BALUM-54225 format. One record per residue (C-alpha): chain; x, z, y. Coordinates in steps of 0.1 Angstrom, whole numbers. Each point is the difference from the previous one (the first is absolute). Layout:
N
atom chain = A&u = X&w = Z&v = Y
...
// end
This chain:
275
atom chain = A&u = -234&w = -133&v = -211
atom chain = A&u = -28&w = 11&v = 20
atom chain = A&u = -7&w = -18&v = 36
atom chain = A&u = 11&w = 30&v = 17
atom chain = A&u = 30&w = 4&v = -21
atom chain = A&u = 36&w = -12&v = 9
atom chain = A&u = 28&w = -12&v = -20
atom chain = A&u = 33&w = 22&v = 4
atom chain = A&u = 13&w = -25&v = 25
atom chain = A&u = -30&w = -3&v = 18
atom chain = A&u = -3&w = 37&v = 0
atom chain = A&u = 36&w = 5&v = 14
atom chain = A&u = -9&w = -27&v = 28
atom chain = A&u = -28&w = 23&v = 11
atom chain = A&u = 22&w = 31&v = 1
atom chain = A&u = 23&w = -16&v = 21
atom chain = A&u = -25&w = -11&v = 25
atom chain = A&u = -18&w = 34&v = 2
atom chain = A&u = 39&w = 15&v = 2
atom chain = A&u = 5&w = -24&v = 29
atom chain = A&u = -30&w = 11&v = 16
atom chain = A&u = 11&w = 33&v = 0
atom chain = A&u = 35&w = -6&v = 16
atom chain = A&u = -17&w = -24&v = 27
atom chain = A&u = -22&w = 32&v = 8
atom chain = A&u = 9&w = 24&v = 29
atom chain = A&u = 34&w = -4&v = 17
atom chain = A&u = 27&w = 6&v = -24
atom chain = A&u = 28&w = -6&v = 28
atom chain = A&u = -10&w = 35&v = 9
atom chain = A&u = 8&w = 13&v = -34
atom chain = A&u = 30&w = -24&v = -9
atom chain = A&u = 22&w = 14&v = 31
atom chain = A&u = 1&w = 32&v = -23
atom chain = A&u = 15&w = -21&v = -26
atom chain = A&u = 33&w = -8&v = 18
atom chain = A&u = 23&w = 23&v = -14
atom chain = A&u = -12&w = -8&v = -35
atom chain = A&u = 8&w = -39&v = 6
atom chain = A&u = 32&w = 8&v = 17
atom chain = A&u = 10&w = 22&v = -30
atom chain = A&u = -8&w = -26&v = -24
atom chain = A&u = 20&w = -25&v = 16
atom chain = A&u = 27&w = 18&v = 3
atom chain = A&u = 0&w = 8&v = -37
atom chain = A&u = -2&w = -40&v = -3
atom chain = A&u = 35&w = 0&v = 14
atom chain = A&u = -12&w = -34&v = 15
atom chain = A&u = 32&w = -21&v = 14
atom chain = A&u = 1&w = -26&v = 24
atom chain = A&u = -9&w = -35&v = -13
atom chain = A&u = -24&w = 13&v = -30
atom chain = A&u = -33&w = -18&v = -6
atom chain = A&u = -23&w = 31&v = 2
atom chain = A&u = -38&w = 1&v = -9
atom chain = A&u = -24&w = 29&v = 15
atom chain = A&u = -31&w = 0&v = -22
atom chain = A&u = -32&w = 14&v = 16
atom chain = A&u = 17&w = 1&v = 31
atom chain = A&u = -28&w = 11&v = 22
atom chain = A&u = 12&w = 5&v = 36
atom chain = A&u = 34&w = -7&v = -12
atom chain = A&u = 22&w = 28&v = 2
atom chain = A&u = 18&w = -5&v = -30
atom chain = A&u = 6&w = -37&v = 7
atom chain = A&u = 14&w = 9&v = 37
atom chain = A&u = 22&w = 27&v = -14
atom chain = A&u = 18&w = -28&v = -23
atom chain = A&u = 1&w = -29&v = 24
atom chain = A&u = 19&w = 26&v = 25
atom chain = A&u = 23&w = 3&v = -31
atom chain = A&u = 9&w = -35&v = 3
atom chain = A&u = -22&w = -14&v = -27
atom chain = A&u = -21&w = -31&v = 0
atom chain = A&u = -33&w = 18&v = -5
atom chain = A&u = -35&w = -11&v = -12
atom chain = A&u = -29&w = 24&v = 0
atom chain = A&u = -36&w = -6&v = -19
atom chain = A&u = -35&w = 19&v = 2
atom chain = A&u = -34&w = -14&v = -6
atom chain = A&u = -12&w = 21&v = 35
atom chain = A&u = 1&w = -28&v = 27
atom chain = A&u = -5&w = 28&v = 28
atom chain = A&u = 29&w = 19&v = -12
atom chain = A&u = 24&w = -34&v = -5
atom chain = A&u = -6&w = -7&v = 41
atom chain = A&u = 10&w = 33&v = 6
atom chain = A&u = 31&w = -4&v = -19
atom chain = A&u = 6&w = -36&v = 19
atom chain = A&u = -3&w = 18&v = 33
atom chain = A&u = 23&w = 27&v = -11
atom chain = A&u = 27&w = -25&v = -13
atom chain = A&u = -3&w = -22&v = 33
atom chain = A&u = 4&w = 29&v = 23
atom chain = A&u = 31&w = 11&v = -19
atom chain = A&u = 12&w = -37&v = 0
atom chain = A&u = 3&w = 0&v = -39
atom chain = A&u = -4&w = -27&v = -22
atom chain = A&u = -21&w = 12&v = -28
atom chain = A&u = -26&w = -27&v = -16
atom chain = A&u = -36&w = 18&v = -8
atom chain = A&u = -24&w = -16&v = -25
atom chain = A&u = -34&w = 11&v = -10
atom chain = A&u = 2&w = 5&v = -37
atom chain = A&u = -10&w = 24&v = -28
atom chain = A&u = 27&w = 18&v = -19
atom chain = A&u = -14&w = -13&v = -32
atom chain = A&u = 3&w = -36&v = 12
atom chain = A&u = 34&w = -3&v = 19
atom chain = A&u = 3&w = -37&v = 12
atom chain = A&u = 36&w = -3&v = -10
atom chain = A&u = 22&w = -15&v = -24
atom chain = A&u = 16&w = 19&v = -30
atom chain = A&u = 33&w = 19&v = 13
atom chain = A&u = -6&w = -7&v = 36
atom chain = A&u = 12&w = 35&v = 14
atom chain = A&u = 32&w = 23&v = -4
atom chain = A&u = -22&w = 29&v = 7
atom chain = A&u = -39&w = 9&v = 0
atom chain = A&u = -10&w = 30&v = 15
atom chain = A&u = -35&w = 16&v = 7
atom chain = A&u = -7&w = 35&v = 17
atom chain = A&u = -35&w = 17&v = -4
atom chain = A&u = -14&w = -36&v = -8
atom chain = A&u = 2&w = -15&v = -40
atom chain = A&u = -13&w = 29&v = -9
atom chain = A&u = -33&w = -4&v = 10
atom chain = A&u = -1&w = -37&v = -15
atom chain = A&u = -30&w = -9&v = -19
atom chain = A&u = 20&w = -10&v = -28
atom chain = A&u = 24&w = 22&v = -8
atom chain = A&u = 18&w = -18&v = -30
atom chain = A&u = -4&w = -34&v = 19
atom chain = A&u = 14&w = 13&v = 32
atom chain = A&u = 32&w = 14&v = -20
atom chain = A&u = 4&w = -34&v = -18
atom chain = A&u = -1&w = -16&v = 32
atom chain = A&u = 31&w = 26&v = 17
atom chain = A&u = 20&w = -9&v = -32
atom chain = A&u = -5&w = -38&v = 3
atom chain = A&u = 11&w = -9&v = 37
atom chain = A&u = 32&w = 23&v = -1
atom chain = A&u = 29&w = -19&v = -15
atom chain = A&u = 23&w = 11&v = -28
atom chain = A&u = 20&w = 31&v = 9
atom chain = A&u = -26&w = 4&v = 32
atom chain = A&u = -14&w = 34&v = 9
atom chain = A&u = -38&w = 11&v = 0
atom chain = A&u = -4&w = 32&v = 18
atom chain = A&u = -34&w = 16&v = 7
atom chain = A&u = -10&w = 31&v = 22
atom chain = A&u = -34&w = 16&v = -12
atom chain = A&u = -19&w = 33&v = 6
atom chain = A&u = 1&w = 25&v = -27
atom chain = A&u = -33&w = 13&v = -23
atom chain = A&u = 9&w = 38&v = 8
atom chain = A&u = 14&w = -9&v = 38
atom chain = A&u = -23&w = 3&v = 33
atom chain = A&u = -11&w = -36&v = 0
atom chain = A&u = -11&w = 5&v = -38
atom chain = A&u = -22&w = 29&v = 8
atom chain = A&u = -18&w = -25&v = 27
atom chain = A&u = -5&w = -28&v = -26
atom chain = A&u = -14&w = 29&v = -26
atom chain = A&u = -22&w = 11&v = 28
atom chain = A&u = -16&w = -35&v = 4
atom chain = A&u = -1&w = -4&v = -34
atom chain = A&u = -21&w = 32&v = -6
atom chain = A&u = -25&w = -9&v = 25
atom chain = A&u = -2&w = -37&v = -10
atom chain = A&u = 5&w = -17&v = -30
atom chain = A&u = 27&w = -29&v = -3
atom chain = A&u = -11&w = -33&v = -4
atom chain = A&u = -2&w = -8&v = -35
atom chain = A&u = 35&w = -13&v = -15
atom chain = A&u = 19&w = 17&v = 29
atom chain = A&u = 32&w = 17&v = -9
atom chain = A&u = 15&w = 31&v = 13
atom chain = A&u = 25&w = -10&v = 27
atom chain = A&u = 17&w = 29&v = -3
atom chain = A&u = 16&w = -12&v = -35
atom chain = A&u = 25&w = -16&v = 20
atom chain = A&u = 15&w = 31&v = 10
atom chain = A&u = 10&w = 7&v = -36
atom chain = A&u = 33&w = -16&v = -10
atom chain = A&u = -12&w = -3&v = -35
atom chain = A&u = -29&w = -20&v = 7
atom chain = A&u = 16&w = -20&v = 26
atom chain = A&u = 31&w = -10&v = -25
atom chain = A&u = -31&w = -10&v = -28
atom chain = A&u = -17&w = -21&v = 29
atom chain = A&u = 30&w = -20&v = 9
atom chain = A&u = 7&w = -5&v = -41
atom chain = A&u = 31&w = -10&v = -17
atom chain = A&u = 16&w = -23&v = 29
atom chain = A&u = 4&w = 28&v = 19
atom chain = A&u = 33&w = 21&v = -8
atom chain = A&u = 16&w = 33&v = 14
atom chain = A&u = -33&w = 17&v = 13
atom chain = A&u = 6&w = 30&v = 20
atom chain = A&u = -19&w = 21&v = 25
atom chain = A&u = 1&w = 27&v = 26
atom chain = A&u = -21&w = 25&v = 17
atom chain = A&u = -4&w = -2&v = 36
atom chain = A&u = -23&w = 17&v = 27
atom chain = A&u = -12&w = -8&v = 35
atom chain = A&u = -8&w = 24&v = 22
atom chain = A&u = -33&w = -6&v = 19
atom chain = A&u = -13&w = 19&v = 32
atom chain = A&u = -40&w = 3&v = 11
atom chain = A&u = -14&w = 20&v = 30
atom chain = A&u = -22&w = 20&v = -26
atom chain = A&u = -17&w = -7&v = -38
atom chain = A&u = -31&w = -13&v = 18
atom chain = A&u = 20&w = -25&v = 18
atom chain = A&u = 20&w = -15&v = -27
atom chain = A&u = -35&w = -1&v = -21
atom chain = A&u = -20&w = -16&v = 30
atom chain = A&u = 32&w = -25&v = 4
atom chain = A&u = 0&w = -13&v = -40
atom chain = A&u = -42&w = -2&v = -1
atom chain = A&u = -1&w = -20&v = 31
atom chain = A&u = 33&w = -23&v = -7
atom chain = A&u = 14&w = 2&v = -32
atom chain = A&u = -15&w = -28&v = -23
atom chain = A&u = -8&w = 20&v = -37
atom chain = A&u = -14&w = 34&v = 21
atom chain = A&u = -18&w = -21&v = 24
atom chain = A&u = -16&w = -24&v = -27
atom chain = A&u = -10&w = 31&v = -23
atom chain = A&u = -16&w = 18&v = 30
atom chain = A&u = -19&w = -31&v = 12
atom chain = A&u = -20&w = 2&v = -32
atom chain = A&u = -10&w = 38&v = 3
atom chain = A&u = -27&w = 17&v = 20
atom chain = A&u = 7&w = 25&v = 25
atom chain = A&u = 0&w = 26&v = -24
atom chain = A&u = 26&w = -17&v = -24
atom chain = A&u = 19&w = -11&v = 29
atom chain = A&u = 1&w = 35&v = 13
atom chain = A&u = 10&w = 11&v = -36
atom chain = A&u = 27&w = -23&v = -3
atom chain = A&u = 14&w = 6&v = 37
atom chain = A&u = 0&w = 40&v = -12
atom chain = A&u = 21&w = -10&v = -31
atom chain = A&u = 21&w = -20&v = 20
atom chain = A&u = 7&w = 31&v = 27
atom chain = A&u = 4&w = 26&v = -29
atom chain = A&u = 26&w = -22&v = -18
atom chain = A&u = 19&w = -4&v = 32
atom chain = A&u = -1&w = 37&v = 5
atom chain = A&u = 12&w = 8&v = -33
atom chain = A&u = 28&w = -20&v = 5
atom chain = A&u = 9&w = 7&v = 33
atom chain = A&u = 35&w = 18&v = 7
atom chain = A&u = -6&w = 35&v = 11
atom chain = A&u = 9&w = 15&v = 34
atom chain = A&u = 2&w = -33&v = 21
atom chain = A&u = -20&w = -9&v = 27
atom chain = A&u = -29&w = -28&v = -10
atom chain = A&u = 2&w = -15&v = -34
atom chain = A&u = 33&w = -11&v = -18
atom chain = A&u = -1&w = -16&v = -34
atom chain = A&u = 26&w = -17&v = -22
atom chain = A&u = -9&w = -32&v = -17
atom chain = A&u = 17&w = -6&v = -33
atom chain = A&u = 11&w = -34&v = -9
atom chain = A&u = 20&w = -13&v = -28
atom chain = A&u = 24&w = -32&v = 2
atom chain = A&u = 5&w = -20&v = -32
atom chain = A&u = 29&w = -26&v = -4
atom chain = A&u = 5&w = -25&v = -23
atom chain = A&u = 21&w = -31&v = -8
atom chain = A&u = -12&w = -31&v = -12
atom chain = A&u = 15&w = -12&v = -35
// end
């Protein structure tokens, strides 16, 4: 092994650090607000009941964690971006909800086996550096008979298209896996492995509105980690080309005959039971 070559574990740690920087850039709170309906739909699908122990993996600003707490669950949310956890804690305090937030990556959950009745993740674990390890951890911390419920953007959906544009303009880091894999039921079933049974899924859409395609593109270039980080690696011409592709993508997916920009973003909810 050369001095500059990393072993697989070191390479994954380096990739996770890069991704953490991506999600720490911009102001994801401005984008996270768009995902509230996704989180609400996922928590509803999880059929959480009062008193259950719930883990929200990659909680971000806490939408799913708070929704589960409102349902009467005892909730813990984890994320590896401290600034997002600070926002989640402030939101929980404002609603007087008793939610615990812990700084940790999805691949290294600091909990004992079978600690939770339910593990959820909305638009979160799909962005883990190590998909196999993150999925294994989800299964490990859920008790036998407990549930795992995940909401992820799909490859052919609107956000899948955004991520595709990012990949065309800036090559992903070595070892990075496509997050939209988690939007496919068979892939998630394989990732969760034999200890997850009764895997099933459903497709959903969330409607998003912007004043214009240009306003959408600028919002994501300024505040969404993946697009902001990619744009920062481009020169002025490259950034302009990426912006033009985002605008075209929005226009191509806009509902016709309505004022402003109205788009429907597809996501999949996958549910499984721990064996």
